[in-house]
C-alpha positions, 0 to 999 in steps of 0.5 A: 076110222077104226074103233081105236083113237087117232094116234098122233106122232112125229114122223120117222124115217120109216114113214117116208113111203106113206108120206110120199103117197100123201104128198102125191095126193096133195100135189098130183102133178109133182114129179116122182122123186127117186128113192135117193132124192126122197130119202135125202130130202126127208133126212134133211127135213128130219134134221132141220131144227124147228121143223117137225112133220106130224102124222096121224095114223090108223093101224100104223099107217100114216093117213094124214100129215102136217109140217110145222116150222117154228122160226125164232124171232126178235119181235113180239118179246122174242117169241117165235112164230110158226108155219103149218104146211103140206096138210093132207089126208088120204082121200079115203080117210077124209071127214073122219077127224085125222086132218083136224087132229094133226093140224090141231096137234101142230097148233098145240105144239107151236103154242107150247113152244111159246109161238105168238102166232101160227100161220097157214096158207092154202091155194085151195079155193073150195069153201069146204077147205076153208071151212076145215081150216076155220074149224081148226081155229084159223081166222082168215084175216090177213092178205098173203103174198107169194112169189115162186120160181118154177 
């Protein structure tokens, strides 16, 4: 990491190339999107109420990201809940605090929005990945289920 502090901010349209590089590192087997497909999907994400893509930057380059989705709710005194998804740091920048900073920032934003909980799922089985999320404050105390359409 440079001598500067980690800069955290909401992603903007100009961050798309960096985000695509990050997401390719997250899911290398994903098909490469055309510029038109990626631009349309990212514009829809940026316009989606309650959805925020955060980036941690170093010298202006997005080197880590996490997406936060805040969902309205009728339980828990009508307090919303949040999901964090698509957490990734460029491999060359891992272990320097970027990922932790962006995840912790997303959690802080969720709690500032009065969310009663923040959820995150990972398919990674490596102990160091689980330790990373625990170091961000997460507790593995629920059973997750999913169904996919491929």
